[in-house]
C-alpha positions as CSV (number, residue, x, y, z in Angstrom):
1,M,6.5,60.6,36.5
2,A,7.6,57.9,39.0
3,H,5.2,56.9,41.7
4,D,5.9,58.1,45.2
5,K,6.2,54.9,47.3
6,T,4.8,56.7,50.4
7,L,2.0,58.4,48.6
8,I,-0.7,55.9,49.7
9,S,1.0,54.1,52.6
10,R,1.8,57.3,54.7
11,D,-1.8,57.6,55.9
12,N,-3.6,54.5,54.8
13,R,-6.9,54.3,56.5
14,L,-8.2,51.2,54.6
15,N,-5.5,48.5,54.7
16,D,-2.0,47.6,55.6
17,L,-0.7,47.4,52.0
18,S,2.2,49.3,50.4
19,A,1.6,51.8,47.6
20,Q,2.7,49.2,45.0
21,E,0.4,46.5,46.4
22,W,-2.5,49.0,46.5
23,L,-2.0,49.9,42.8
24,R,-1.6,46.3,41.7
25,F,-4.9,45.4,43.2
26,T,-6.8,48.1,41.5
27,K,-6.4,46.5,38.0
28,T,-10.0,45.5,37.0
29,W,-9.2,41.9,35.8
30,F,-7.0,39.1,37.1
31,V,-6.3,35.5,36.3
32,H,-6.6,33.2,39.3
33,N,-6.6,29.4,38.9
34,P,-7.4,27.8,42.2
35,P,-5.5,24.7,43.4
36,P,-7.4,21.3,43.4
37,R,-9.9,20.9,46.3
38,K,-9.2,18.8,49.3
39,K,-11.4,15.7,49.8
40,N,-13.7,17.3,52.4
41,E,-14.2,20.3,50.2
42,T,-15.3,18.6,47.0
43,L,-18.7,17.8,48.5
44,H,-19.8,21.5,48.2
45,P,-20.9,22.3,44.6
46,A,-19.5,25.8,44.4
47,K,-16.5,26.4,46.7
48,Y,-14.3,29.4,46.0
49,P,-10.6,29.6,46.7
50,E,-9.1,30.9,50.0
51,S,-6.1,32.5,48.1
52,L,-8.5,34.7,46.1
53,I,-10.5,35.7,49.2
54,E,-7.2,36.6,51.0
55,E,-6.4,39.2,48.3
56,F,-9.7,41.0,48.8
57,I,-9.5,40.8,52.6
58,R,-5.9,42.3,52.6
59,F,-7.1,45.2,50.5
60,F,-10.4,46.0,52.2
61,T,-9.4,45.5,55.9
62,K,-6.6,45.9,58.4
63,Q,-5.4,43.1,60.7
64,G,-7.9,42.4,63.5
65,Q,-10.9,43.7,61.7
66,V,-14.2,41.9,61.3
67,V,-15.0,40.0,58.0
68,F,-18.4,38.5,57.3
69,D,-19.7,35.8,54.9
70,P,-23.5,35.2,54.8
71,F,-23.1,32.1,52.6
72,L,-20.2,30.4,54.3
73,G,-20.3,26.9,52.8
74,T,-17.3,24.9,53.8
75,G,-15.5,27.9,55.3
76,S,-13.2,29.4,52.7
77,T,-13.7,32.9,54.0
78,L,-12.9,31.9,57.5
79,V,-9.7,30.1,56.4
80,A,-8.7,33.3,54.6
81,C,-9.4,35.3,57.7
82,Q,-7.3,33.0,59.8
83,N,-4.4,33.2,57.4
84,T,-4.6,37.0,57.3
85,K,-5.2,37.6,61.0
86,R,-8.7,38.9,60.7
87,K,-11.8,38.0,62.7
88,G,-14.2,36.0,60.6
89,I,-17.9,35.4,61.1
90,G,-19.8,33.1,58.7
91,I,-23.4,32.0,58.5
92,E,-24.2,28.6,56.9
93,L,-27.7,27.1,56.5
94,Q,-26.5,23.5,56.0
95,D,-25.1,21.6,59.0
96,K,-23.0,19.3,56.9
97,Y,-21.1,22.2,55.3
98,A,-20.8,24.2,58.6
99,R,-19.2,21.2,60.4
100,I,-16.6,21.0,57.7
101,A,-15.9,24.8,58.1
102,E,-15.6,24.3,61.9
103,E,-13.0,21.6,61.4
104,R,-10.9,23.8,59.1
105,V,-10.4,26.8,61.5
106,D,-9.6,27.7,65.1
107,P,-12.5,28.5,67.5
108,E,-11.8,32.2,67.2
109,Q,-13.3,32.1,63.7
110,K,-17.1,32.0,64.3
111,V,-19.3,29.6,62.4
112,I,-23.1,30.1,62.9
113,I,-25.6,27.5,61.6
114,D,-28.7,29.5,60.7
115,D,-30.5,31.2,57.9
116,S,-28.6,34.4,56.9
117,S,-31.9,36.1,56.1
118,N,-32.3,36.4,59.9
119,I,-29.1,38.4,60.2
120,K,-30.4,41.1,62.4
121,E,-31.8,38.7,65.0
122,I,-28.5,36.6,64.8
123,W,-26.4,39.7,65.4
124,V,-28.4,40.6,68.5
125,K,-28.6,37.1,69.9
126,N,-24.8,36.5,69.6
127,D,-23.8,40.1,70.6
128,L,-21.7,40.4,67.4
129,P,-19.6,43.4,66.5
130,K,-20.2,45.7,63.5
131,I,-18.8,44.4,60.2
132,D,-15.7,46.0,58.5
133,F,-16.0,44.0,55.3
134,V,-18.4,41.5,53.7
135,I,-17.2,39.0,51.0
136,T,-19.2,36.1,49.7
137,S,-20.1,34.1,46.6
138,P,-23.9,33.5,46.9
139,P,-25.7,30.5,45.4
140,Y,-26.4,31.3,41.8
141,G,-30.1,30.4,42.2
142,P,-31.6,29.0,39.0
143,M,-28.1,28.4,37.5
144,L,-27.6,25.5,40.0
145,N,-30.7,23.7,38.7
146,K,-29.5,23.4,35.2
147,K,-28.5,19.9,34.1
148,G,-25.2,20.3,32.2
149,L,-22.0,18.3,31.6
150,V,-20.4,19.5,34.9
151,Q,-23.4,18.6,37.0
152,G,-23.5,15.2,35.3
153,K,-19.9,14.5,36.2
154,R,-20.5,15.4,39.8
155,E,-23.5,13.1,40.0
156,E,-21.4,10.2,38.6
157,Q,-18.9,10.9,41.5
158,G,-21.7,10.9,44.1
159,L,-21.1,14.6,44.8
160,D,-23.7,17.3,45.6
161,T,-25.0,19.2,42.6
162,K,-27.2,21.4,44.8
163,Y,-26.9,22.6,48.3
164,S,-30.1,21.1,49.8
165,E,-33.8,20.6,49.4
166,Q,-34.7,23.3,51.9
167,E,-37.2,25.9,50.8
168,Q,-35.2,28.8,52.4
169,D,-32.0,27.7,50.6
170,F,-31.3,30.4,48.0
171,G,-30.0,27.7,45.7
172,N,-33.5,26.4,45.4
173,I,-35.1,29.6,44.2
174,L,-36.2,28.8,40.6
175,K,-37.5,32.2,39.5
176,Y,-34.8,34.6,38.3
177,D,-36.4,37.8,39.5
178,I,-37.4,36.5,42.9
179,F,-33.8,35.2,43.4
180,I,-32.4,38.7,42.8
181,E,-35.1,40.3,45.0
182,K,-34.3,38.0,47.9
183,L,-30.6,38.3,47.5
184,V,-30.7,42.1,47.5
185,D,-33.0,42.0,50.5
186,L,-30.4,40.0,52.4
187,F,-27.7,42.5,51.7
188,A,-30.1,45.4,52.7
189,K,-30.4,43.7,56.1
190,T,-26.7,43.1,56.3
191,K,-26.1,46.8,55.6
192,E,-27.6,47.5,59.0
193,V,-24.8,45.7,60.9
194,M,-22.0,47.1,58.7
195,K,-19.9,50.1,59.6
196,I,-20.2,53.3,57.6
197,D,-17.7,53.2,54.6
198,A,-17.5,49.4,54.9
199,Y,-17.2,47.5,51.6
200,A,-19.0,44.4,50.4
201,V,-17.7,42.2,47.6
202,V,-20.1,39.8,45.9
203,I,-18.6,37.3,43.5
204,I,-21.3,36.3,41.0
205,Q,-21.6,35.1,37.4
206,N,-23.6,35.6,34.3
207,Y,-24.7,32.4,32.7
208,R,-26.4,30.8,29.8
209,D,-30.0,29.4,30.3
210,G,-31.2,27.6,27.2
211,S,-31.0,30.1,24.3
212,E,-30.8,33.1,26.6
213,F,-27.8,34.6,28.3
214,K,-28.7,35.7,31.8
215,T,-27.0,38.8,33.0
216,L,-27.3,37.9,36.7
217,A,-24.3,39.9,37.9
218,W,-25.4,43.0,36.0
219,D,-29.1,42.8,37.1
220,F,-28.1,42.2,40.7
221,A,-25.6,45.1,40.7
222,T,-28.3,47.4,39.3
223,A,-30.8,46.3,42.0
224,M,-28.2,46.7,44.8
225,K,-27.6,50.4,44.0
226,K,-30.8,51.2,45.9
227,Y,-28.9,50.4,49.1
228,F,-25.2,50.7,48.3
229,T,-22.8,52.7,46.1
230,L,-21.4,50.5,43.4
231,S,-17.6,51.3,43.6
232,G,-16.5,49.1,40.7
233,V,-15.9,45.5,39.6
234,K,-12.9,43.2,39.2
235,I,-13.2,40.3,36.7
236,W,-11.9,37.0,37.9
237,C,-10.7,35.0,34.9
238,Q,-10.0,31.2,34.9
239,D,-7.9,29.9,32.0
240,N,-7.5,26.3,33.2
241,K,-11.1,25.2,33.0
242,T,-12.3,22.6,30.6
243,L,-13.8,23.9,27.3
244,Y,-17.0,22.1,26.3
245,P,-18.3,22.1,22.7
246,Y,-21.6,23.9,23.4
247,G,-23.3,24.8,20.2
248,Y,-20.5,23.4,18.0
249,R,-21.2,23.7,14.3
250,Y,-24.5,25.5,14.6
251,S,-24.5,28.3,17.2
252,F,-22.3,30.5,19.5
253,V,-22.6,29.3,23.1
254,P,-19.9,30.7,25.4
255,N,-17.9,28.8,27.9
256,V,-18.2,31.3,30.8
257,H,-14.9,31.2,32.6
258,H,-15.0,34.4,34.4
259,H,-16.8,35.9,37.5
260,E,-17.8,39.4,38.3
261,C,-16.4,40.5,41.7
262,L,-18.8,43.4,42.4
263,I,-17.6,45.9,44.9
264,F,-20.2,47.9,46.9
265,K,-19.7,50.5,49.6
266,K,-22.0,51.5,52.5
267,T,-21.9,55.3,52.2
268,Q,-24.9,56.2,54.4
């Protein structure tokens, strides 16, 4: 049976997409190879691509709605908001990254230099509107402190391999369980300034730690279900990354070239 092109778009309360665009987005995996970073973006150790964020923003919001990123970094989410005519709000702990973000967008996109754990106080202080959509890629906690081939190359180039030395920086949390606990607590606070039925997309990754494979995305998703409904997941695959010979000739060690884009919904 052919799909009715007006089936979804006739009364689309979620976004401005056509029925075909809606259906295409619901596929649970996709390949996205980001373009090379610009010079002022390479400083940040874990930037994610604006083109990818735009796809999620277009699906989960309409033009003019409010998008929030609690780990703004160098401003990818706000650039995506500007490109898609949404109102972006981002919180960034590190002044050096926040300044780069401010340079990349118009003043209508709001950059706040603060600790996102204080979100409720920040919202009241700045008289900010309720959030229509959250999208972020949080620091991967203990994963950033691993010394691998990629980190070694960044060190040789004089680039950051971690975000900061600050205690409140999520990237400096060494204990796996505490990292998940604090990250979930942040989203529990964020929930209070989200609209009912608003979605949150968290882009996160499982990783290898010594001989153990850490299921960070799955463990985080399980813990988040205390506060949100887990609506699904999209797998972001990258097929242009370098393959390293981890474990060659003695053990299986995966090259992890995909990320889990976990999709949560505030239902109550």
